[in-house]
N, C-alpha and C positions, 0 to 999 in steps of 0.2 A: 503494499500500499503505499511505501514511502517512497517507490520509482512512477506515482502517481497514473495516469491514463497512459497504454499504449497510442505512440503516434502513428494513426492509419497511414500505408504505403503513399507515396504518389501514383498517380495514375499512367499507366503506360502508354496508353495510346489517345487519341485526341474524343474516341468512340466513349472509352473509358470514362474522361473526363466529363464529356456531356451528360453520363448515364450518372454521374455523381451530382452535380448540377441541377441536373432534374428532379432527384429527387430531394435535393434540400427545397428548391423550387415548391416542389407539391406541398414539404413539409410547411413552411414558411405559409403556404395559402392555405393551407387547413388549420393553423393555428392564428390567422388571421393576422400575420406578421405583414404588414403591407409594404413597410420602407425594405426589410429587408428581401422580398419576392421581388420589387423594383432590382434593386443591388442585384440578385441573382440572375435576374432576365439579361441585365444588361453583361454579365459575363457569358452566360450562354449565348448572344447574339457573338461575341467576341471569338470564341470556344470553335463556332460554326465553322467551317471549312466555306473557302470562298472559292466558285469558281467560276471563271472570266472566260466570258464567249471570244473564242478567237478574232482577230481581227482580220476584215476582209481584205485581201490585197488589190490597191486602184489599178486596172491595167489599161 
């Protein structure tokens, strides 16, 4: 007990990170923690992959 809590391992992939953030956001929503839920939404947006459309070459 003197050592405190175990520190969770960092997520290995972006998908693992998203799963963790989505679970935390759902818990914040269920608890009515609007500020925390908004913060987590921002983190989820940041963690989403960015897919860029290929630029068309001008012929």
